[in-house]
N, C-alpha and C positions, 0 to 999 in steps of 0.2 A: 316720437312714437317708439323708437328703439329703446330710448331711455326708460319709458314707461314699462315696456315689456321686460326689461332687465330688472326693474324694481319689483314687478309682479313675480318674476322667477325667483328672485331673492327671498320673497316672502313665502313662497310655496313650501319650501322645506321646513321652516319653523312651524308653519301651520299644520303640516303633516305630523310633525313631532307632537304638537299640542293635541291634535286629534287622537293620536296613539295613546298619549298619557291620559286623556279624558276617557278613552275606551277602557284602558287598564283600570282606571279609578272606578268606572261604572261596573265593570266585571267584578272587581274586588268588593265593592259595596254589596252587590247582589249575592256573591258567594258568602260574604260575612253574614248577611241576613239569613241565608239558608242554614248556615252553621248554627247560628243562634237558635233558630227554630228547631233544629235537630237536637241540640243540647237541652232545650226546654222539654222536648218530647221524651228524651232519655231520662231526664231528671224526674219527670212525673212517674214514669214506670219504675225508676229506681226506688222510689219511696215504697211502692208496693212490694218490689222484689226483696227489699232489705227488712221487711217487717219481721218482728220477733214473735208474732202471733202464730202459733202452730196448732191451736185448738186445745180445748180442755177435755174433750171426749172423742170417741170414734166418729160420731156424726159430724161434729164441727171440723175435725181434721179432714174428713172426706170433702166437706163443703169447701174448705180452703184449698184443697187439692184441685178441685174443679175450677176455682177462680184463678189459681196459678197456671193451670193448663190453658185457660183463656188468655192469660198474659203472655205465655210462651207463644201462642198463636199470633198475638199482636206483634211481638218482637220478630217472629219469623216473617210475617207479612210486611214488615218495615224494611227488610233487607234491601230491596231494590232502591229505596230512597237513599239509604246510607251509601250504597254503591255509587249512586248518581253523584253524591257529594264528593266522593273519592275521585271519580272520573273527571269531574269539573276541576278539582284542584290540580290533578295531574296535567290536564289540558292547558290550564292557565299558566302553570309553571313552565311547561314545555314551550309555550308560545312566547316566553320571555317577559311575562307580566312584571312590571317594576315592583309589585307588591309580593313577589314570589316567596321571600322569606316568611312573611306574615301568613301567606296562604299555606305554606308547608306546616307552620306551627299550628294553625287552626285545624288542619287535617289531622295532625297528630293528636290534638286535643279531642277531636271527635272519635278517633280510633280508640283512644284510651277509655273514654266514657262508654263507648259502645261495647268494648270488651268487658268492662266492669259490669255492665248490665247483663250481658250474656252469662258471665260467671255467677252473678248474684242470683239470676233466675234458675240456673242449674243447681246451685247450692240450695236454694229454697225448695226446689222440687225434691231433692234428696232429704232435706230436713222434714218436709211435710210427710214423706213416705215413712220416715223413721217415727214421726209422731203418730201417724195412723197405726203403725205396727205396735207401738207402745200402748196407745189407748185401747186397741183391740185386745192386747194382752191383759190389761187391767180389767176389761169387760169380761173376758173369759175366766179370769181368776175369780171375779165376783160370782159368776155363774157356778163355778166349781165349788166355791165356799157355800153357796146356797144349797147345792145338791148334797154336799157333805153334812150340812146342818140338818137336812131332812132325814138322812140316814142315821145321824147321831141320835135323833129323837127316838127312832125305832130301837136302836141298839141299847138305849138306856131304859127301855120298857121292862118292868119287873114281872110281867105276865109270863108264867111258865106253863100255863095250861091247868086244867082241873082233873085230867085223867090222862092215861097213856095215849088215847086217840087224839085229843086236843094238843097234847105235848108234841106228838109226832107231826101234826099239821104245822105247828109253830116252828118245829125244827126244820122241816122241809122248806118252809117259806124263808127261814133264816139262811139256809144254805144257798138258796138262790140269790138272796141279797148280799151275802158274804162274797159269792162269786162275782157279783156286779162291782162290789167294792174293790176286790182284787183286780178286776179288769180295768177299773178306773185309774189304777196306778199308771197305766200307759198314758192316759191324758195328763196326769200330773207330771209325768216324766217329760212329755212334749212341751208342757208349759215351762218346765225347768230349762229345757234346751233353748226355748225362745228367750227366756230371761237371761241366759248366759250371753246370747247374741246382743241383747239390748244393753246389758251391763258393759259388754266389751266395747261398745261405741263410746263410752265415757260420757262426761257431762257436756254434750254438744248443744245444749239449749232446747232441743226438741224432746229429749229424753232425760228423766231423772233417774240415774242408775241406783241411787240409794233407795228410792221408793220402790223400784223394781226388785231389788235385793230383799227388802223388808217384806214385800208382798209374797215373794216366792218362799221365803223362810216361814212365814205364817202359814202358807198353804201346805208346805211340807209337814209342818207341825200338826196341822189339823188332820191331814191324811194319816199320819202316824198314829194319832190319838184315835181316829175312827177305826183303823185296823185293829188296834188293841181292844177297843170296845167290842168289835165284831167277834174277835177271838174269844173274849170273855163271855159274851152272851151265848155263843155257840157251845162253849163248855157247860154253861149253866143249863141250857135247854137239853143238851145231851144227858146231863146228869139227872135232870128232872124226868126226862122220858124213861131212862133206865130205872129210876126209883118208882115211877108209876107202874112200869112193867113188873118190877119185883113185887110191889104191893098187890097187883092184880094176880100174879102167880101165887102169892101167899094166900090170897083170898080164895082162889080157885082150889088150891090144895086143901085149905081148911074145909071148904064145902065138900070136896071129894072125901076127905078124911071123916067128916061128920056123917056123910052118907054111908060110908063103909062101917062106921061104928054103929049106926042105926040098924043096918042089915045084920050086923053080928049080934046085936042085942035082941033082935027079933027072932033069932033062931033058938 
């Protein structure tokens, strides 16, 4: 009986070691599975975060911003699960798990991928905002060009009135429009400032600095030409008004002189 007890006692320690090794293996397997799941989740979101699609206009850029905001929310909401993986890794290593080197390596792998995802989503947020600003700039430039085209049609009108009254009415209207054109220079200047900012970012993928430069140069050219036309039409209308005034005064003088002559002849 004593011999049997001794034999059992001799087996107890190896069995305990085997149970410990099996427990370590089970914990390692479960941890490894959790890491694979987290890496798969990160990989799926990384595809979205690394997208080079920043929109082709202001509307699509804003739509993509909303999608990226939702992605940022997902990433933020996933933080507790990532922390749980880190805590499990630390606990297993501290407990002396025989797979501790592998556990540390896998934790480092998850940390690297998680950091990459956070950097990529932050970068995409920045690029999308740059894209929105650029697309809004192009939209505002298009609206400015349309407004200038409308004013240009008026400035190229040859109508100078048929008498001093109609010429004066045209001149007053022109002065109001000319003032509006001068005032519009502030808007053109603001667009120029925005263009400088966009160009300063360089070719970051979300903004085409050459396209911005060309758009602003064209806009500045259109505005300069419009101001020149406004100045020319103003001079022409002023000249026409003064000429009509002179003609009227000459006509009035001739009438007055004729009346005086008739009075003199009747005496």
